[in-house]
C-alpha positions, 0 to 999 in steps of 0.5 A: 580340268572341268567344272567351275568353282564358285568362290565366296568371300567373306570380309570384303569391302567395296571401299577398299581393303586386303580383300579388294585388292587381292581376293576379288582380282585373284578369282577373277582373274583365274580360270575355273574359278568364278565370283558367286557371292560376297559377305560382310557385316551387314546386308547393305555393304555386302550388296555394295560390295556385290555391285562393286565386283559383280558377285552373284549373291550378297549376305549380310550373314556369312552363314547364309553365304556358307549355306549357298549352293552356288558357293564351292569354295569359302574364302575367309577373309575376316579379322583372325578372331572370327577364323575359327567358327567361320572355317569350321562352319564351312568344312562342316557344310562340305565346303572348301576353304581358303583362309588367311594367315594367321589362322587362328588367334593363337596356337591352341585355336590353331590345333583346334582347327586342324583337329576339325578339318581332317575330311580328306574330300574337304580342301583347307588352303591357308593364305602363306602365299610367298610360297606361291610366288613365281620367283619362289617357285624358281629360287626354290629349283635353283636351291634344289640343283645347286645352283650356287654350290654349297650354301654358306649363310643366309641373311633376310630383312623384311618390313612393312609400313604397319605397326609404326608410331602412328596408327589409323583408327580402324587398326586400333584393334590390331594393338590388343594381343588378343586379336592375334594380328600383329608384327609377330604372327603377320610379317614375321609369320610369312617371313619365316614361312618362306625361309623354312619353305625354301632352306629348311627347319630352323634350329637353335633359334635365339631372338630378340622381340623389341618395341621401338614405338611404345608410344602411339598416336591414332591418326585424326584423333590424337589419342595416345596409346601404349603399344605392349606388342613387338614392332621389330624382331630380331631371329638368328638360327641355322637352317638345313646342313647347319647353314646360319641364317640371320632374319630382321623384321621391322614395322613402321617404315615409310610406305614408300620404303618397305623393302624385302631382300633375302640373300643366299650366299653360296661357295659358287654365287649368291642367289637374291629374292628381292622385292617389297610392299607397304603391307609386307612382301607377301602382299607384292611381287618378287624378283630374283637374281643370281650373281647380280643378274636377273633370273627370268620366271614364268608367270603363267596365268598370274602374269596379268594380275595385279601385284597385290593379287598375284601371291594370293592367286597363287593359292587359289589356282593350287587349291583349284587344282587340288580339288580337281585332281585330289592333290595337296599343293596348296599351303595347309592347316598343318603347315600353319600349326607348324609356323605357329608352334616355330613362332611360339618357341622362338618367342619362348 
């Protein structure tokens, strides 16, 4: 591999947030990548982020970051309503892109992004990062090897502290369906993507989308709001070979108790993928067990990274290798569109 890729991150804040906790350490911890630039909503906050993270340049306008010749990869970590314009601007400028999931605010916008990003010389990776967890890679190999024989059934429980009865002021905007960032897109999306990646297409799905916390209180202000989006989802269906599966996704868990557990029962044993994180399992470490015993996994270059950065770093590493080798191993916009359509079909 040759040639260092300069990464420009749009939507990073020195004071906190997902980009600071995951994208910055991922870029800084991987060989062949360099944090070339950052962009935020103002020049002042961009300069603060650049100083905090050692980025080469700071921009209060994302279009200036995209135009920067030192930036080869644009990481879009801004809110979902901004995704479309940022991704298309980057692709038209010939830049590779890593874009967070959800891809767009709805399936129509997802399809539009897919139709505009077909240049084979420009790689667009989507942050469906649970796929790139080292334990997931090992689990996928074990399933391919039929390590537990014929799979009989699968149960999944996935939780997050978000979308509970209390809402931080900065997260109130997520309660607007038009924003496209809620439990049924974020956590359900990541959970279904991992499930189908490991076990095949979900068919015959029946689902319950419910709101267990209809009355909300804004933290610090006491303002009361009414939730119109689901904060609990139960999906039942079948995956490959007619294997029955049950998936439960829930919000509002205590920050210290946000478990994830996928149990795959086979004729000759059981595989369990477990973990959890306050932001959702996709933002944390995962461990693998076979018949109650821990299975060793190869963390490779991801092993030294902080927990929130590990899975995201897997996407960056795959994108880096795809750029240099002309391969397609990172999750793509086509994967994202299929996932959006799956969620639509389940909700319908």
